[in-house]
All heavy atoms as TSV, in Angstrom:
chain	resi	resn	atom	element	x	y	z
A	1	MET	N	N	82.747	110.664	103.807
A	1	MET	CA	C	84.010	110.423	103.049
A	1	MET	C	C	84.284	108.856	103.244
A	1	MET	O	O	84.770	108.396	102.177
A	1	MET	CB	C	85.128	111.293	103.709
A	1	MET	CG	C	86.423	110.936	102.961
A	1	MET	SD	S	87.500	112.372	103.193
A	1	MET	CE	C	88.626	112.048	101.984
A	2	ILE	N	N	84.084	108.216	104.280
A	2	ILE	CA	C	84.327	106.919	104.414
A	2	ILE	C	C	83.458	106.012	103.554
A	2	ILE	O	O	83.885	105.081	102.842
A	2	ILE	CB	C	84.120	106.512	106.000
A	2	ILE	CG1	C	85.157	107.109	106.776
A	2	ILE	CG2	C	84.149	104.904	106.085
A	2	ILE	CD1	C	85.031	106.851	108.268
A	3	LYS	N	N	82.245	106.471	103.404
A	3	LYS	CA	C	81.393	105.770	102.526
A	3	LYS	C	C	81.891	105.875	100.977
A	3	LYS	O	O	81.763	104.899	100.335
A	3	LYS	CB	C	79.944	106.209	102.537
A	3	LYS	CG	C	79.212	105.741	103.893
A	3	LYS	CD	C	77.755	106.307	103.847
A	3	LYS	CE	C	77.101	105.969	105.125
A	3	LYS	NZ	N	75.701	106.328	105.087
A	4	ALA	N	N	82.339	107.009	100.745
A	4	ALA	CA	C	82.887	107.185	99.257
A	4	ALA	C	C	84.145	106.286	99.074
A	4	ALA	O	O	84.358	105.666	97.974
A	4	ALA	CB	C	83.166	108.632	99.075
A	5	LEU	N	N	85.036	106.269	100.069
A	5	LEU	CA	C	86.179	105.273	99.999
A	5	LEU	C	C	85.769	103.849	99.853
A	5	LEU	O	O	86.392	103.179	99.102
A	5	LEU	CB	C	87.064	105.625	101.161
A	5	LEU	CG	C	87.782	106.905	101.156
A	5	LEU	CD1	C	88.472	107.142	102.561
A	5	LEU	CD2	C	88.785	106.988	100.026
A	6	ASN	N	N	84.768	103.484	100.740
A	6	ASN	CA	C	84.327	102.032	100.615
A	6	ASN	C	C	83.713	101.707	99.306
A	6	ASN	O	O	83.898	100.616	98.746
A	6	ASN	CB	C	83.245	101.846	101.768
A	6	ASN	CG	C	83.942	101.750	103.071
A	6	ASN	OD1	O	85.168	101.376	103.150
A	6	ASN	ND2	N	83.242	101.997	104.078
A	7	ARG	N	N	83.099	102.722	98.597
A	7	ARG	CA	C	82.458	102.420	97.320
A	7	ARG	C	C	83.549	102.307	96.388
A	7	ARG	O	O	83.557	101.529	95.411
A	7	ARG	CB	C	81.582	103.655	96.917
A	7	ARG	CG	C	80.162	103.491	97.497
A	7	ARG	CD	C	79.173	104.447	96.860
A	7	ARG	NE	N	79.613	105.886	96.972
A	7	ARG	CZ	C	79.211	106.623	97.933
A	7	ARG	NH1	N	78.442	106.355	98.897
A	7	ARG	NH2	N	79.604	107.955	97.959
A	8	MET	N	N	84.663	103.082	96.403
A	8	MET	CA	C	85.839	103.028	95.575
A	8	MET	C	C	86.514	101.655	95.711
A	8	MET	O	O	87.010	101.068	94.732
A	8	MET	CB	C	86.707	104.122	95.804
A	8	MET	CG	C	86.216	105.474	95.392
A	8	MET	SD	S	87.272	106.831	95.705
A	8	MET	CE	C	88.563	106.706	94.551
A	9	VAL	N	N	86.561	101.156	96.889
A	9	VAL	CA	C	87.138	99.838	97.248
A	9	VAL	C	C	86.309	98.793	96.554
A	9	VAL	O	O	86.852	97.882	95.872
A	9	VAL	CB	C	87.263	99.540	98.735
A	9	VAL	CG1	C	87.616	98.031	99.082
A	9	VAL	CG2	C	88.327	100.464	99.293
A	10	GLU	N	N	85.030	98.810	96.683
A	10	GLU	CA	C	84.100	97.895	96.116
A	10	GLU	C	C	84.243	97.891	94.523
A	10	GLU	O	O	84.068	96.840	93.932
A	10	GLU	CB	C	82.663	98.118	96.601
A	10	GLU	CG	C	82.438	97.831	98.080
A	10	GLU	CD	C	81.010	98.133	98.534
A	10	GLU	OE1	O	80.200	98.479	97.562
A	10	GLU	OE2	O	80.767	98.033	99.620
A	11	ALA	N	N	84.438	99.082	94.026
A	11	ALA	CA	C	84.535	99.212	92.520
A	11	ALA	C	C	85.934	98.767	91.986
A	11	ALA	O	O	86.154	98.609	90.787
A	11	ALA	CB	C	84.335	100.677	92.117
A	12	GLY	N	N	86.849	98.573	92.913
A	12	GLY	CA	C	88.165	98.219	92.547
A	12	GLY	C	C	89.102	99.249	92.062
A	12	GLY	O	O	90.147	99.077	91.632
A	13	LYS	N	N	88.789	100.540	92.389
A	13	LYS	CA	C	89.618	101.560	91.965
A	13	LYS	C	C	90.835	101.818	93.064
A	13	LYS	O	O	91.846	102.215	92.687
A	13	LYS	CB	C	88.794	102.832	91.957
A	13	LYS	CG	C	87.727	102.979	90.932
A	13	LYS	CD	C	86.940	104.197	90.918
A	13	LYS	CE	C	85.979	104.187	89.833
A	13	LYS	NZ	N	85.121	105.393	89.768
A	14	ILE	N	N	90.550	101.528	94.267
A	14	ILE	CA	C	91.498	101.578	95.457
A	14	ILE	C	C	91.488	100.260	96.192
A	14	ILE	O	O	90.493	99.494	96.062
A	14	ILE	CB	C	91.373	102.745	96.203
A	14	ILE	CG1	C	90.061	102.884	96.947
A	14	ILE	CG2	C	91.605	104.118	95.398
A	14	ILE	CD1	C	89.992	104.016	98.049
A	15	SER	N	N	92.430	100.010	97.017
A	15	SER	CA	C	92.445	98.912	97.889
A	15	SER	C	C	92.685	99.501	99.411
A	15	SER	O	O	93.305	100.434	99.613
A	15	SER	CB	C	93.535	97.990	97.591
A	15	SER	OG	O	93.299	97.388	96.376
A	16	LYS	N	N	92.123	98.713	100.346
A	16	LYS	CA	C	92.219	99.155	101.764
A	16	LYS	C	C	93.423	98.429	102.356
A	16	LYS	O	O	93.603	97.130	102.231
A	16	LYS	CB	C	90.908	98.811	102.481
A	16	LYS	CG	C	90.941	99.304	103.853
A	16	LYS	CD	C	89.532	99.030	104.543
A	16	LYS	CE	C	89.553	99.775	105.885
A	16	LYS	NZ	N	88.243	99.767	106.460
A	17	LEU	N	N	94.337	99.147	102.917
A	17	LEU	CA	C	95.484	98.609	103.618
A	17	LEU	C	C	95.247	98.191	105.045
A	17	LEU	O	O	95.501	97.047	105.527
A	17	LEU	CB	C	96.687	99.554	103.495
A	17	LEU	CG	C	97.978	99.153	103.898
A	17	LEU	CD1	C	98.461	98.013	103.071
A	17	LEU	CD2	C	98.998	100.358	103.781
A	18	SER	N	N	94.632	99.119	105.781
A	18	SER	CA	C	94.360	98.946	107.092
A	18	SER	C	C	93.256	99.956	107.450
A	18	SER	O	O	92.822	100.755	106.605
A	18	SER	CB	C	95.466	98.957	108.053
A	18	SER	OG	O	96.059	100.311	108.045
A	19	LYS	N	N	92.871	100.119	108.633
A	19	LYS	CA	C	91.867	101.052	109.114
A	19	LYS	C	C	92.322	102.398	108.676
A	19	LYS	O	O	93.417	102.889	109.076
A	19	LYS	CB	C	91.688	100.942	110.605
A	19	LYS	CG	C	90.565	101.912	111.056
A	19	LYS	CD	C	90.310	101.616	112.515
A	19	LYS	CE	C	89.237	102.663	112.978
A	19	LYS	NZ	N	88.961	102.551	114.475
A	20	GLU	N	N	91.552	103.098	107.910
A	20	GLU	CA	C	91.828	104.556	107.518
A	20	GLU	C	C	92.970	104.641	106.556
A	20	GLU	O	O	93.507	105.779	106.447
A	20	GLU	CB	C	91.896	105.392	108.761
A	20	GLU	CG	C	90.657	105.568	109.582
A	20	GLU	CD	C	90.745	106.359	110.716
A	20	GLU	OE1	O	91.757	107.149	110.786
A	20	GLU	OE2	O	89.827	106.500	111.520
A	21	LYS	N	N	93.493	103.635	106.013
A	21	LYS	CA	C	94.700	103.647	105.072
A	21	LYS	C	C	94.275	102.890	103.797
A	21	LYS	O	O	93.994	101.806	103.709
A	21	LYS	CB	C	95.950	103.013	105.679
A	21	LYS	CG	C	96.425	103.786	106.890
A	21	LYS	CD	C	97.689	103.282	107.379
A	21	LYS	CE	C	98.046	103.888	108.708
A	21	LYS	NZ	N	98.802	105.133	108.537
A	22	TYR	N	N	94.300	103.692	102.706
A	22	TYR	CA	C	94.118	103.110	101.418
A	22	TYR	C	C	95.211	103.418	100.494
A	22	TYR	O	O	95.962	104.312	100.685
A	22	TYR	CB	C	92.843	103.923	100.919
A	22	TYR	CG	C	91.597	103.680	101.764
A	22	TYR	CD1	C	91.353	104.488	102.843
A	22	TYR	CD2	C	90.683	102.542	101.455
A	22	TYR	CE1	C	90.217	104.256	103.619
A	22	TYR	CE2	C	89.606	102.452	102.269
A	22	TYR	CZ	C	89.336	103.224	103.382
A	22	TYR	OH	O	88.195	103.036	104.071
A	23	TYR	N	N	95.300	102.621	99.389
A	23	TYR	CA	C	96.165	102.935	98.410
A	23	TYR	C	C	95.697	102.540	97.019
A	23	TYR	O	O	94.727	101.676	96.950
A	23	TYR	CB	C	97.475	102.081	98.615
A	23	TYR	CG	C	97.407	100.617	98.543
A	23	TYR	CD1	C	97.748	99.944	97.255
A	23	TYR	CD2	C	96.808	99.718	99.530
A	23	TYR	CE1	C	97.587	98.514	97.103
A	23	TYR	CE2	C	96.667	98.418	99.337
A	23	TYR	CZ	C	97.046	97.822	98.145
A	23	TYR	OH	O	96.966	96.482	97.988
A	24	LYS	N	N	96.258	102.964	95.963
A	24	LYS	CA	C	95.956	102.636	94.609
A	24	LYS	C	C	96.900	101.589	94.111
A	24	LYS	O	O	98.076	101.879	93.848
A	24	LYS	CB	C	95.770	103.824	93.800
A	24	LYS	CG	C	95.455	103.560	92.305
A	24	LYS	CD	C	95.363	104.793	91.444
A	24	LYS	CE	C	94.874	104.514	90.010
A	24	LYS	NZ	N	94.910	105.642	89.162
A	25	PRO	N	N	96.539	100.364	93.949
A	25	PRO	CA	C	97.459	99.271	93.499
A	25	PRO	C	C	97.878	99.564	92.016
A	25	PRO	O	O	97.027	99.912	91.203
A	25	PRO	CB	C	96.632	98.011	93.615
A	25	PRO	CG	C	95.231	98.396	93.569
A	25	PRO	CD	C	95.143	99.842	94.108
A	26	GLU	N	N	99.123	99.111	91.707
A	26	GLU	CA	C	99.620	99.233	90.399
A	26	GLU	C	C	99.244	97.980	89.662
A	26	GLU	O	O	99.601	96.898	90.172
A	26	GLU	CB	C	101.092	99.463	90.375
A	26	GLU	CG	C	101.730	99.766	88.979
A	26	GLU	CD	C	103.205	99.852	89.137
A	26	GLU	OE1	O	103.696	100.277	90.150
A	26	GLU	OE2	O	103.788	99.629	88.076
A	27	LYS	N	N	98.705	98.080	88.480
A	27	LYS	CA	C	98.316	96.851	87.764
A	27	LYS	C	C	99.498	96.534	86.716
A	27	LYS	O	O	99.948	97.454	85.972
A	27	LYS	CB	C	96.963	97.173	87.024
A	27	LYS	CG	C	95.867	97.311	87.961
A	27	LYS	CD	C	94.609	97.630	87.073
A	27	LYS	CE	C	93.441	97.838	88.093
A	27	LYS	NZ	N	92.150	98.156	87.478
A	28	THR	N	N	99.825	95.222	86.775
A	28	THR	CA	C	100.872	94.804	85.771
A	28	THR	C	C	100.194	93.455	85.179
A	28	THR	O	O	99.281	92.950	85.491
A	28	THR	CB	C	102.156	94.364	86.579
A	28	THR	OG1	O	101.894	93.204	87.300
A	28	THR	CG2	C	102.718	95.547	87.416
A	29	PRO	N	N	100.906	92.973	84.078
A	29	PRO	CA	C	100.438	91.803	83.356
A	29	PRO	C	C	100.463	90.596	84.451
A	29	PRO	O	O	99.795	89.590	84.219
A	29	PRO	CB	C	101.461	91.662	82.360
A	29	PRO	CG	C	101.977	92.895	82.016
A	29	PRO	CD	C	102.028	93.643	83.394
A	30	PHE	N	N	101.212	90.702	85.470
A	30	PHE	CA	C	101.262	89.639	86.396
A	30	PHE	C	C	100.390	89.739	87.628
A	30	PHE	O	O	100.289	88.909	88.572
A	30	PHE	CB	C	102.701	89.471	86.910
A	30	PHE	CG	C	103.800	89.177	85.895
A	30	PHE	CD1	C	104.516	90.219	85.436
A	30	PHE	CD2	C	103.853	88.085	85.156
A	30	PHE	CE1	C	105.421	90.094	84.396
A	30	PHE	CE2	C	104.697	87.831	84.175
A	30	PHE	CZ	C	105.537	88.928	83.771
A	31	GLY	N	N	99.666	90.796	87.653
A	31	GLY	CA	C	98.698	91.021	88.826
A	31	GLY	C	C	98.926	92.389	89.460
A	31	GLY	O	O	99.536	93.262	88.894
A	32	LEU	N	N	98.351	92.566	90.617
A	32	LEU	CA	C	98.442	93.894	91.412
A	32	LEU	C	C	99.625	93.914	92.251
A	32	LEU	O	O	100.007	92.865	92.800
A	32	LEU	CB	C	97.112	94.021	92.126
A	32	LEU	CG	C	95.829	94.174	91.424
A	32	LEU	CD1	C	94.676	94.252	92.520
A	32	LEU	CD2	C	95.752	95.281	90.512
A	33	ILE	N	N	100.240	95.062	92.311
A	33	ILE	CA	C	101.467	95.299	93.112
A	33	ILE	C	C	100.982	96.103	94.299
A	33	ILE	O	O	100.423	97.293	94.064
A	33	ILE	CB	C	102.563	96.010	92.409
A	33	ILE	CG1	C	103.036	95.098	91.173
A	33	ILE	CG2	C	103.707	96.364	93.280
A	33	ILE	CD1	C	104.197	95.720	90.278
A	34	GLN	N	N	101.324	95.703	95.478
A	34	GLN	CA	C	101.092	96.387	96.662
A	34	GLN	C	C	102.108	97.426	96.946
A	34	GLN	O	O	103.251	97.360	96.421
A	34	GLN	CB	C	100.796	95.533	97.935
A	34	GLN	CG	C	99.697	94.619	97.752
A	34	GLN	CD	C	99.538	93.586	98.962
A	34	GLN	OE1	O	100.265	93.684	99.890
A	34	GLN	NE2	N	98.386	92.951	99.005
A	35	PRO	N	N	101.836	98.446	97.890
A	35	PRO	CA	C	102.832	99.454	98.203
A	35	PRO	C	C	104.077	98.856	98.838
A	35	PRO	O	O	103.943	97.770	99.410
A	35	PRO	CB	C	102.205	100.406	99.143
A	35	PRO	CG	C	100.963	99.623	99.580
A	35	PRO	CD	C	100.570	98.648	98.633
A	36	ASP	N	N	105.171	99.413	98.706
A	36	ASP	CA	C	106.425	98.982	99.347
A	36	ASP	C	C	106.196	98.947	100.875
A	36	ASP	O	O	105.572	99.874	101.406
A	36	ASP	CB	C	107.561	99.988	98.930
A	36	ASP	CG	C	108.907	99.541	99.487
A	36	ASP	OD1	O	109.218	98.321	99.628
A	36	ASP	OD2	O	109.705	100.460	99.876
A	37	GLN	N	N	106.687	97.866	101.524
A	37	GLN	CA	C	106.449	97.766	102.983
A	37	GLN	C	C	107.220	98.855	103.755
A	37	GLN	O	O	106.669	99.187	104.813
A	37	GLN	CB	C	107.092	96.370	103.483
A	37	GLN	CG	C	106.333	95.251	102.843
A	37	GLN	CD	C	104.777	95.214	103.250
A	37	GLN	OE1	O	104.521	95.618	104.209
A	37	GLN	NE2	N	104.044	94.743	102.282
A	38	GLU	N	N	108.203	99.398	103.298
A	38	GLU	CA	C	108.890	100.539	104.035
A	38	GLU	C	C	107.980	101.773	103.884
A	38	GLU	O	O	108.002	102.507	104.849
A	38	GLU	CB	C	110.249	100.794	103.376
A	38	GLU	CG	C	111.249	99.680	103.588
A	38	GLU	CD	C	112.624	100.012	103.039
A	38	GLU	OE1	O	112.860	101.130	102.668
A	38	GLU	OE2	O	113.371	99.109	102.840
A	39	GLN	N	N	107.291	101.987	102.846
A	39	GLN	CA	C	106.407	103.098	102.745
A	39	GLN	C	C	105.220	102.896	103.658
A	39	GLN	O	O	104.725	103.825	104.325
A	39	GLN	CB	C	105.843	103.195	101.335
A	39	GLN	CG	C	106.876	103.778	100.403
A	39	GLN	CD	C	107.387	105.197	100.780
A	39	GLN	OE1	O	106.564	105.954	101.217
A	39	GLN	NE2	N	108.633	105.473	100.607
A	40	VAL	N	N	104.768	101.662	103.923
A	40	VAL	CA	C	103.682	101.375	104.760
A	40	VAL	C	C	104.088	101.550	106.234
A	40	VAL	O	O	103.415	102.222	107.007
A	40	VAL	CB	C	103.197	99.903	104.673
A	40	VAL	CG1	C	102.135	99.553	105.672
A	40	VAL	CG2	C	102.564	99.762	103.261
A	41	GLY	N	N	105.252	101.183	106.564
A	41	GLY	CA	C	105.817	101.288	107.941
A	41	GLY	C	C	106.227	102.708	108.166
A	41	GLY	O	O	106.320	103.035	109.420
A	42	LYS	N	N	106.486	103.452	107.237
A	42	LYS	CA	C	106.854	104.912	107.330
A	42	LYS	C	C	105.904	105.640	108.238
A	42	LYS	O	O	106.286	106.519	109.130
A	42	LYS	CB	C	107.062	105.499	106.011
A	42	LYS	CG	C	107.550	107.008	106.123
A	42	LYS	CD	C	107.669	107.403	104.611
A	42	LYS	CE	C	107.984	108.923	104.586
A	42	LYS	NZ	N	107.928	109.545	103.288
A	43	ASP	N	N	104.590	105.371	107.986
A	43	ASP	CA	C	103.549	105.998	108.862
A	43	ASP	C	C	103.733	105.752	110.356
A	43	ASP	O	O	103.382	106.612	111.129
A	43	ASP	CB	C	102.192	105.648	108.403
A	43	ASP	CG	C	101.855	106.146	107.015
A	43	ASP	OD1	O	102.537	107.071	106.530
A	43	ASP	OD2	O	101.005	105.479	106.379
A	44	LEU	N	N	104.200	104.560	110.753
A	44	LEU	CA	C	104.446	104.252	112.005
A	44	LEU	C	C	105.637	104.906	112.715
A	44	LEU	O	O	105.697	105.080	113.980
A	44	LEU	CB	C	104.564	102.677	112.181
A	44	LEU	CG	C	103.580	101.750	111.592
A	44	LEU	CD1	C	103.917	100.378	111.660
A	44	LEU	CD2	C	102.283	102.079	112.435
A	45	LEU	N	N	106.487	105.515	111.920
A	45	LEU	CA	C	107.845	105.996	112.391
A	45	LEU	C	C	107.909	107.521	112.319
A	45	LEU	O	O	108.788	108.122	112.959
A	45	LEU	CB	C	108.940	105.402	111.577
A	45	LEU	CG	C	109.006	103.796	111.620
A	45	LEU	CD1	C	110.126	103.333	110.750
A	45	LEU	CD2	C	109.326	103.426	113.038
A	46	GLU	N	N	106.943	108.143	111.671
A	46	GLU	CA	C	106.945	109.622	111.574
A	46	GLU	C	C	105.849	110.175	112.393
A	46	GLU	O	O	104.739	109.686	112.308
A	46	GLU	CB	C	106.843	110.067	110.129
A	46	GLU	CG	C	107.991	109.927	109.284
A	46	GLU	CD	C	107.890	110.605	107.934
A	46	GLU	OE1	O	106.983	111.341	107.736
A	46	GLU	OE2	O	108.772	110.264	107.077
A	47	ILE	N	N	106.131	111.255	113.110
A	47	ILE	CA	C	105.144	111.967	113.811
A	47	ILE	C	C	105.189	113.456	113.517
A	47	ILE	O	O	106.371	114.010	113.717
A	47	ILE	CB	C	105.284	111.687	115.406
A	47	ILE	CG1	C	105.112	110.270	115.730
A	47	ILE	CG2	C	104.349	112.565	116.219
A	47	ILE	CD1	C	105.496	109.875	117.208
A	48	ASN	N	N	104.228	114.014	112.914
A	48	ASN	CA	C	104.260	115.431	112.446
A	48	ASN	C	C	105.458	115.693	111.544
A	48	ASN	O	O	106.083	116.728	111.677
A	48	ASN	CB	C	104.315	116.347	113.646
A	48	ASN	CG	C	103.066	116.195	114.422
A	48	ASN	OD1	O	101.910	115.984	113.883
A	48	ASN	ND2	N	103.183	116.443	115.730
A	49	GLY	N	N	105.854	114.669	110.664
A	49	GLY	CA	C	106.889	115.016	109.706
A	49	GLY	C	C	108.286	114.655	110.318
A	49	GLY	O	O	109.261	114.698	109.574
A	50	LYS	N	N	108.366	114.357	111.488
A	50	LYS	CA	C	109.694	114.145	112.182
A	50	LYS	C	C	109.890	112.694	112.272
A	50	LYS	O	O	109.073	111.936	112.869
A	50	LYS	CB	C	109.675	114.873	113.498
A	50	LYS	CG	C	111.033	114.785	114.263
A	50	LYS	CD	C	111.038	115.609	115.475
A	50	LYS	CE	C	112.424	115.517	116.175
A	50	LYS	NZ	N	112.421	116.216	117.470
A	51	ILE	N	N	110.977	112.168	111.917
A	51	ILE	CA	C	111.315	110.763	111.980
A	51	ILE	C	C	111.635	110.370	113.451
A	51	ILE	O	O	112.489	111.098	113.990
A	51	ILE	CB	C	112.456	110.482	111.076
A	51	ILE	CG1	C	112.019	110.578	109.651
A	51	ILE	CG2	C	112.884	108.897	111.297
A	51	ILE	CD1	C	113.110	110.465	108.557
A	52	MET	N	N	110.833	109.454	114.013
A	52	MET	CA	C	111.091	109.059	115.394
A	52	MET	C	C	111.751	107.734	115.424
A	52	MET	O	O	111.934	107.251	116.605
A	52	MET	CB	C	109.672	109.053	116.083
A	52	MET	CG	C	108.899	110.322	115.999
A	52	MET	SD	S	109.797	111.752	116.614
A	52	MET	CE	C	109.794	111.375	118.408
A	53	GLY	N	N	112.059	107.071	114.439
A	53	GLY	CA	C	112.624	105.694	114.498
A	53	GLY	C	C	112.840	105.166	113.044
A	53	GLY	O	O	112.668	105.927	112.025
A	54	TYR	N	N	113.423	103.951	112.948
A	54	TYR	CA	C	113.583	103.325	111.621
A	54	TYR	C	C	113.490	101.851	111.725
A	54	TYR	O	O	113.739	101.356	112.835
A	54	TYR	CB	C	114.885	103.778	111.002
A	54	TYR	CG	C	116.121	103.414	111.879
A	54	TYR	CD1	C	116.772	102.261	111.580
A	54	TYR	CD2	C	116.564	104.201	112.849
A	54	TYR	CE1	C	117.915	101.878	112.365
A	54	TYR	CE2	C	117.661	103.886	113.604
A	54	TYR	CZ	C	118.356	102.696	113.385
A	54	TYR	OH	O	119.425	102.378	114.131
A	55	PHE	N	N	113.174	101.210	110.510
A	55	PHE	CA	C	113.216	99.775	110.527
A	55	PHE	C	C	114.642	99.282	109.979
A	55	PHE	O	O	115.102	99.870	109.033
A	55	PHE	CB	C	112.191	99.212	109.494
A	55	PHE	CG	C	110.754	99.293	110.086
A	55	PHE	CD1	C	109.654	99.939	109.406
A	55	PHE	CD2	C	110.452	98.620	111.300
A	55	PHE	CE1	C	108.520	99.935	109.846
A	55	PHE	CE2	C	109.175	98.545	111.789
A	55	PHE	CZ	C	108.161	99.205	111.026
A	56	LEU	N	N	114.980	98.199	110.567
A	56	LEU	CA	C	116.208	97.584	110.018
A	56	LEU	C	C	115.658	96.548	108.980
A	56	LEU	O	O	114.672	95.892	109.130
A	56	LEU	CB	C	116.935	96.822	111.145
A	56	LEU	CG	C	117.532	97.677	112.161
A	56	LEU	CD1	C	118.121	96.844	113.272
A	56	LEU	CD2	C	118.634	98.574	111.606
A	57	ARG	N	N	116.334	96.313	107.954
A	57	ARG	CA	C	115.882	95.414	106.905
A	57	ARG	C	C	115.678	93.970	107.456
A	57	ARG	O	O	114.828	93.217	106.999
A	57	ARG	CB	C	116.957	95.314	105.707
A	57	ARG	CG	C	116.859	96.666	104.848
A	57	ARG	CD	C	117.193	96.386	103.478
A	57	ARG	NE	N	117.309	97.707	102.806
A	57	ARG	CZ	C	116.257	98.119	102.157
A	57	ARG	NH1	N	115.211	97.493	101.991
A	57	ARG	NH2	N	116.424	99.306	101.515
A	58	ALA	N	N	116.532	93.588	108.354
A	58	ALA	CA	C	116.382	92.090	108.924
A	58	ALA	C	C	115.086	92.064	109.691
A	58	ALA	O	O	114.447	91.119	109.667
A	58	ALA	CB	C	117.621	91.990	109.863
A	59	VAL	N	N	114.754	93.133	110.449
A	59	VAL	CA	C	113.426	93.176	111.129
A	59	VAL	C	C	112.294	93.081	110.107
A	59	VAL	O	O	111.347	92.405	110.380
A	59	VAL	CB	C	113.360	94.499	112.025
A	59	VAL	CG1	C	111.961	94.573	112.692
A	59	VAL	CG2	C	114.492	94.417	113.101
A	60	LEU	N	N	112.323	93.891	109.173
A	60	LEU	CA	C	111.255	93.918	108.026
A	60	LEU	C	C	111.148	92.504	107.531
A	60	LEU	O	O	110.037	91.983	107.383
A	60	LEU	CB	C	111.554	94.882	106.902
A	60	LEU	CG	C	111.304	96.369	107.268
A	60	LEU	CD1	C	111.892	97.233	106.102
A	60	LEU	CD2	C	109.845	96.605	107.484
A	61	TYR	N	N	112.251	91.846	107.217
A	61	TYR	CA	C	112.273	90.590	106.608
A	61	TYR	C	C	111.551	89.530	107.599
A	61	TYR	O	O	110.695	88.719	107.242
A	61	TYR	CB	C	113.611	90.042	106.307
A	61	TYR	CG	C	113.680	88.649	105.820
A	61	TYR	CD1	C	113.342	88.385	104.424
A	61	TYR	CD2	C	114.019	87.585	106.589
A	61	TYR	CE1	C	113.434	87.122	103.895
A	61	TYR	CE2	C	114.047	86.270	106.076
A	61	TYR	CZ	C	113.796	86.126	104.774
A	61	TYR	OH	O	113.802	84.808	104.269
A	62	THR	N	N	111.899	89.637	108.893
A	62	THR	CA	C	111.394	88.750	109.864
A	62	THR	C	C	109.872	88.917	110.076
A	62	THR	O	O	109.106	88.075	110.140
A	62	THR	CB	C	112.132	88.923	111.236
A	62	THR	OG1	O	113.456	88.696	111.029
A	62	THR	CG2	C	111.521	87.985	112.286
A	63	ILE	N	N	109.489	90.233	110.134
A	63	ILE	CA	C	108.013	90.464	110.312
A	63	ILE	C	C	107.126	90.068	109.221
A	63	ILE	O	O	106.191	89.376	109.392
A	63	ILE	CB	C	107.927	92.087	110.575
A	63	ILE	CG1	C	108.422	92.527	111.851
A	63	ILE	CG2	C	106.419	92.420	110.520
A	63	ILE	CD1	C	108.543	94.036	111.967
A	64	TYR	N	N	107.567	90.300	108.029
A	64	TYR	CA	C	106.867	90.023	106.878
A	64	TYR	C	C	106.863	88.639	106.289
A	64	TYR	O	O	106.045	88.176	105.566
A	64	TYR	CB	C	106.950	90.989	105.656
A	64	TYR	CG	C	106.603	92.444	106.159
A	64	TYR	CD1	C	107.551	93.325	106.448
A	64	TYR	CD2	C	105.263	92.657	106.358
A	64	TYR	CE1	C	107.016	94.726	106.832
A	64	TYR	CE2	C	104.880	93.887	106.834
A	64	TYR	CZ	C	105.774	94.823	107.093
A	64	TYR	OH	O	105.309	96.144	107.569
A	65	THR	N	N	107.865	87.882	106.835
A	65	THR	CA	C	107.933	86.394	106.454
A	65	THR	C	C	107.118	85.649	107.422
A	65	THR	O	O	106.573	84.478	107.155
A	65	THR	CB	C	109.339	85.920	106.335
A	65	THR	OG1	O	110.057	86.090	107.613
A	65	THR	CG2	C	110.041	86.425	105.315
A	66	ILE	N	N	106.866	86.142	108.623
A	66	ILE	CA	C	106.035	85.457	109.638
A	66	ILE	C	C	104.521	85.601	109.287
A	66	ILE	O	O	103.728	84.746	109.447
A	66	ILE	CB	C	106.292	86.028	111.036
A	66	ILE	CG1	C	107.750	85.568	111.501
A	66	ILE	CG2	C	105.294	85.455	111.991
A	66	ILE	CD1	C	108.143	86.188	112.694
A	67	ILE	N	N	104.190	86.816	108.790
A	67	ILE	CA	C	102.759	87.120	108.609
A	67	ILE	C	C	102.199	86.298	107.414
A	67	ILE	O	O	102.492	85.908	106.440
A	67	ILE	CB	C	102.589	88.587	108.369
A	67	ILE	CG1	C	102.927	89.357	109.631
A	67	ILE	CG2	C	101.111	88.966	107.922
A	67	ILE	CD1	C	102.895	90.863	109.489
């Protein structure tokens, strides 16, 4: 399965976000749009469908302006 995903990345059908995380970028006239950062961080905060925490917008702003 990993080889199939890597082939799809190479073909430009999907993009790799991080290890074992992929997404299908949305194409616009201005370029590709990546997934919303809150959706990306959501995986870090949910365990078995139960919310274990949340991000504050100020924290998100600080994290993603530094990177």
